[in-house]
N, C-alpha and C positions, 0 to 999 in steps of 0.2 A: 770656687763655686760651692755654695752650701750643700751639704749632703742631706738627703731626705730619707727618713726611715718609713718604710711602708710594709704593712703586713698583708698576707694572703693565705688562703687555705691550700695546703698541698706541699709538695716538695719542690725544690729548685727545678726549673724546666717545665713546670706545669703551665697550662694555658693561662692561668691567672697571672703568672709572672710576665707573660707576653702582654697582657692587658695593662699591667703596671707600667711597662715601658711605653706603651702607647699613650696612656693617660698622663704620665709625668715625663714626657719626652723633653729632652734638653736639660734634665737634672741628673746629678749623680745620686744613685739610689743604694740604700742599704736595705736588703730584703730580710723580712722576718717570716719565713715559712712556718705555718702552724698546722696542727693536725685536724682541728675541727673549726667549723664556721664560728661557733660560739666563742672559741678561743681568740679569734680575730677581733670580734666585737669587744671582748673583755680587755684585750691588750690596747685597743684604740681608746676605749673609755677610761682606762687607767693612765693614759698619757705616755705609754711606753713607746708608741709610734705616733707620727703626725698624721698618717693616712692609712687607709685600708682599701683594698680593691676586692670586690665581692661579685660573683656571678648571680644574676637575677632571672635570666630567661634564656632559653635555647630555642632556636627555630624549629627543632624536631621534637624536643621533649617538654616544651612549655616552661612554666615558671618554677623556680627553686623556692618552694613554699616556705621552707624553714627560714630563708633569709628575709622574706617579707614579714614574717612574724617578728624577727629580730629588729627590723626597722622600727616597729612600734615600741618594742620593749626597751631598746637602747637609745632611740631617737637621735641618731647621728645626722649630720648635714650631708646632703647629696650635692657634690660639687660639679661632677661631670659624668658623662657616660661614654662608652666606646663599644665597638663590636669587634670580636675576634673571629676570623674564619678558622673553623676547626678542621685541621688536616691531620688525619691519623696515619701513622707509619708503623710498620712492623720493625722493631729495633732489637738487635742482639749484641752479643759480645763481639769484639773486633775479629775474632777467629771463627765466629759462627757461620754456618752455611744454611741457606733457606731450606734446602732439601732435608736437613736434619732436625729442623724445628718441630717439636712435639707439643709444646704448650705455649700459650700466649697469655700474659697477665696484664690487667689494666683495671681502671675504674669501671664498674658495671655499666655506666652510661656509655663509655667509650666502646666497650665490647658490643653492646646492643646496636651501636651505629656502624658496625663492621660485619653484620651477619652474612652478607653475600660473600665476603672473603672467607669466612669459616665454612660456608656451604661448598665453595669451590675447593677448599683445602681441608677435607674432613679428618685428616690425620692430626691436625692441630686442634687441641682442645682449649677452650677459653676458661680462664679462672679469674675470679674477682680479686682486685687489689684496692687499697685505700685511695690511690691517686695515680694519675697518668705519669707525671714526672717521677713519682716515687717508685713506680714499677720499673723504670729504666735503672734507677739507683739500685733496686733489689737485684735485677739481672746482673749488673756490673759487679756487685759485691759477692755474688754467688759463683760457684764453679761449674754450674750446669750449662753447657753450650747448646742444649736442646730447648732451653727456655728463652723466650723472647718477650718483649714488652710492646704495648701499643701506646704511642705517645707522639709528641710534637718533634719536629726536626731540631728545635732548639734544645730539647731534653737530650737527644742523641749527642749533639755537639757538646753540651755542658758536661756530660758524664763520660765523654770519649767513647761512645758506643757506635755501632754500625747500623745504618738503615738497610734492611734487607728487602723491604718492599715499600714503595712510596704511595701515599694517598690511597689507602685501602678502605676509606669510609664509603658507605653506601650512597650517600647523598652529598653532592658538592655544594648545595645551598645550605650548609650547616654553619650557623653562626651562634655565638653566645654573646649576650649583652651584659656588660659589667658596669658597676657604679664605682666611682671614686668617692670615698666617705672620709669625713673628719668629725671630730667631736663637735665642732662648730665652725662656721665659715671663718677662715683666718683673715685677720685685718688686711693683709697684703694680697689676698686672693683677687685676681682681676674680676672686676664687675662684668657679668655676662652681658653681651650686647647682640643685636641682630635678631635673627630668628631663634626663639627660645622654646624650651619645653619645661613644663612644671609638673612635678609629682606631688600628689596629695593623698590623704587618707581621710575617710569620714565614716561615721556611723549614722544610719538612717533612723528616723523615728519609726516605731513599730506600728505603722498604720497602713491601710490599703493604698497601693499606688505610690508608696514613698520613693522607691528607686526611680520610677518614671518621672516623678516631679523633680528629683535631684538632677537627673540627666537633662531635663528641660532647661535648667539654668545655663547649660552650655549650648544646647541645640538652638534655643531661641536667639542666641547671639552669634551663631555660625562659628562656634569654637570647636575645633576638631579634637576628638578623643582618639588617642593612639593606643590606649590600653585600658582595660578595666579588669580587676582581679578581686574576687571575693575570698575572704578568709573567715573561719569561724570566730565568733566573738567570745572570748574566754569568760566563763561565769554565766553565760546566757545561752543555754542550749538552743540550737537551730536558729540562732540569730547571727548576723554577719556584719563585718566591716568591709569597706571597699577601698582598694587602692586604684587610683586613676592617674593616667598621664594625659595631659592636654598640651596642645600647641599654643603657646602664649605665655606671657609673664604677668605676675600680679601687679607690676608697675603700669601695665596697659589698662586704660579705662574700661575697655570691654571686658577684659578678664577680671579686673578688680570688682566690677559690678556682678559678674557671674559668681565669684567667690562669696561676695556679700549675700547674694540671693541664696546660694547653697547653704551658707551658715545659718540662715533663718529656718531651713528645713531639716537640719541635722542635729543630732545630739552632741556630736564631736566632729571637728574639722581641723586638720593640721596640714600645713604646707611643708613637705619634706625637703624640697629643693627646687631651684630654677637654674637651668644650665643649657648650653647649646646642644641640640640633638646630634647624635653620632651620624656621620655621613656613611 
């Protein structure tokens, strides 16, 4: 079986690694964990990896705006999406005891999603770390048994750590949406069929009612919008571009007509990808 090289932000054991496994199930994977999101895009566009997996949206904290900006800057192809259920665990060294934990380190978002745990355990102070999986690595490399990490069960297993408390997140309906990206759609990538989702970006003309008219291209054809995200338009203060997800494919007549209609009303329109929606 051909091995696939895939990059993601974070250390081994991060939730992004779990997303890689879901999106590329059935393949042997060589992981390229990197420190920053921009590093992942750079490595992908340089051809050092075939694929990248990037988080774009969390059900509790909303969109990862940085990555939407990189979509337009680097223009990768979106091949697929998945959702990862975010389960946070308190993880320590194998010899650690929960009663002796004084500090918990993790990504700031992970810490903020476990506030009830810290309220019930005031002796444990929260400290920011660059990554969830990386926090487990840091704990295991250190000698302090009173420091724990907050991360996935996979991270605990990967680094040989011990789960001290399971599922300490405040909200069980905590999911992150990830995209599988490539420089361009590979020739052997399966053509998506069935119920599909399309991601696109556009810039409206600077006239009154422009966004309403753009949305009407979909509303008049009963095309469902599942997301709309505005981002500042660089070089044009207080003007915006819009990322939109719709249910449908550009190959469908109804959707094709909507995109043609939208193109007539916008300064810029680009389809970023068409893929099966995550279940």
